[in-house]
C-alpha positions, -999 to +999 in steps of 0.1 A: +761+582-823+752+592-790+731+569-770+707+585-747+703+572-713+669+565-702+656+587-675+640+566-648+616+594-638+604+599-674+597+563-684+560+569-684+547+603-695+515+597-676+532+595-643+549+629-646+521+647-628+511+619-605+520+621-569+547+598-558+535+565-544+546+558-508+554+522-500+546+509-466+576+511-443+582+477-429+596+492-398+563+508-388+534+488-374+497+493-367+506+496-330+523+529-338+490+543-351+463+540-323+435+551-347+442+522-371+444+495-345+428+504-311+429+468-298+466+465-302+473+494-279+483+477-247+483+498-216+504+498-186+506+473-158+483+494-136+456+496-164+458+458-169+454+452-131+424+477-130+407+459-160+412+425-143+397+438-111+367+452-130+364+418-148+364+400-115+337+423-101+315+418-132+319+380-129+310+382-092+280+404-100+269+380-127+272+349-104+252+367-077+225+377-101+223+342-115+220+328-080+193+353-071+174+344-102+175+307-093+164+315-057+134+335-070+125+306-094+127+281-065+107+302-041+080+308-068+078+270-074+074+264-037+047+291-034+028+274-063+031+240-047+018+254-014-011+272-032-021+239-049-018+220-016-038+245+005-062+258-021-093+245-003-081+257+031-107+286+033-135+264+020-126+236+045-128+261+073-165+268+064-173+231+062-160+222+097-191+236+115-213+215+092-194+184+102-197+194+139-235+197+135-237+163+118-217+147+146-238+163+173-270+151+156-257+116+154-246+117+191-281+127+204-310+104+209-338+119+188-371+116+205-392+128+177-388+132+139-398+169+140-367+178+162-345+156+140-358+174+108-352+208+124-316+199+131-311+187+096-325+219+082-302+240+104-272+218+092-283+223+055-284+261+060-248+259+074-238+238+044-255+262+019-237+291+036-204+273+034-210+267-003-218+304-009-186+315+009-166+290-012-183+303-044-199+269-049-233+273-065-262+249-070-277+240-104-313+232-095-336+240-124-374+243-118-398+221-137-406+238-170-372+255-174-355+252-208-331+223-210-295+236-212-269+209-222-241+230-206-258+229-172-280+198-174-275+162-183-307+145-196-312+110-182-345+103-200-371+119-222-406+115-208-440+125-220-453+156-202-479+183-204-453+210-210-432+224-239-407+200-256-371+201-243-379+215-209-370+201-175-396+178-160-378+168-128-344+170-112-329+137-101-297+151-088-286+187-083-256+200-102-228+223-089-207+252-102-174+264-088-173+301-098-181+297-135-168+261-139-193+232-139-183+206-113-212+184-120-243+190-143-278+185-129-293+151-138-328+158-152-356+142-171-367+162-202-401+164-219-406+148-252-420+166-283-457+159-287 
């Protein structure tokens, strides 16, 4: 009997037409193939020096930009603080002549009440002009105007010969700064009949 030796290539009939399998060669590494591992490709000494120099420049630029940002923020905060501190500077400039007129009126000896009243009227005109320049408006409703709770504060309801919920008299004028109410006008309001 003759014993047949097994053929190592013909052990499996399915692998006869298959392509041979290549095993990884342990002597090759990913560094030999730049496409498979681009980060492992280490350049020359000159390239490393150049990259370190670029890194230093980028760090320097970053620190400069950060410092500039902090300076801008600090300057903006100072500007806001100055704006709050000197916000009424323009308005105060318009009030100074009014104060000068009041001091002059107090310093003179008034001979008659008519002259004193004329001086007060001139000073009031100066004050009204200063208010207009500073966008400060008066709330002074006329008798019979409709009561507006946004502009007026009712102190009392009184019987009157006019429509209900209308202004009878103004006890104290109110003031607006631009569109914001600083103080509502104090008024009496007519009762319903």
